[in-house]
N, C-alpha and C positions, 0 to 999 in steps of 0.2 A: 372169414367169419363162417360159422357153421350153417347148416340148412335152416334152422329155426331163426337164427339171427338175420338171415337174408330175407325172411318173411316179415320182419318187423317194419311197419310203416312209420315213417317219421312225419306224421301229420298230427297237428295239435287240434284237440277239440275246441269248439268256439269259446268256451269259458276260460281257456288258458291264457294268462297274461304274460307280460314281459318278465316279471320276477320268476314265474314258474319256468319259462323257457330258459332263463339264465341258469337256474338251479339244475334243470335237466342237462343242459350243456356241460356244466361243471362236473356233474356226477358222471356223465358219459366219458368225458376226458379223463377223469380220475380212474375210472374203471379200465379204460383202454391203456393208460400209461402205467398204472400201479397194480391193478388186480390181474389183468389179463396175463402179463408175463409170469405171474405166480400161480395161475389157475391150477395147473397140474399138481404143484406142490400142495396147494390148499386142499384139492380133492383127495389126493393120496393120503395126506396126513389127517384128513377128516377133522381139521381144527381151523377155526377162523383166526386169522392173524390179529392178535391184539393191538399191534401197532397201527392198524387201520381204524380202530374204534374212535379215537379222538376226532379224526376228520369226519367220520360219519355222524358222530354225535353233534358236531358243530352244524352240519347240514340239517339235521333233524330239528335242532333248536331254531335255526333260521327259517325252516319251512313251517314250523308250528307257531312261529312268531307272534 
């Protein structure tokens, strides 16, 4: 992980509940497994991979529930 990533604290604010923690965990795992290996390609191409949008849209719907 890069310098800034090392500075991120994994501490939940007091108002964060179990659902929020589960969503954060899922998003983090998705980013590590799916986005991170493609990060250079995404940055160089300067385009967001459309194949990731359905997953992210599903999380948005779940979070805004």
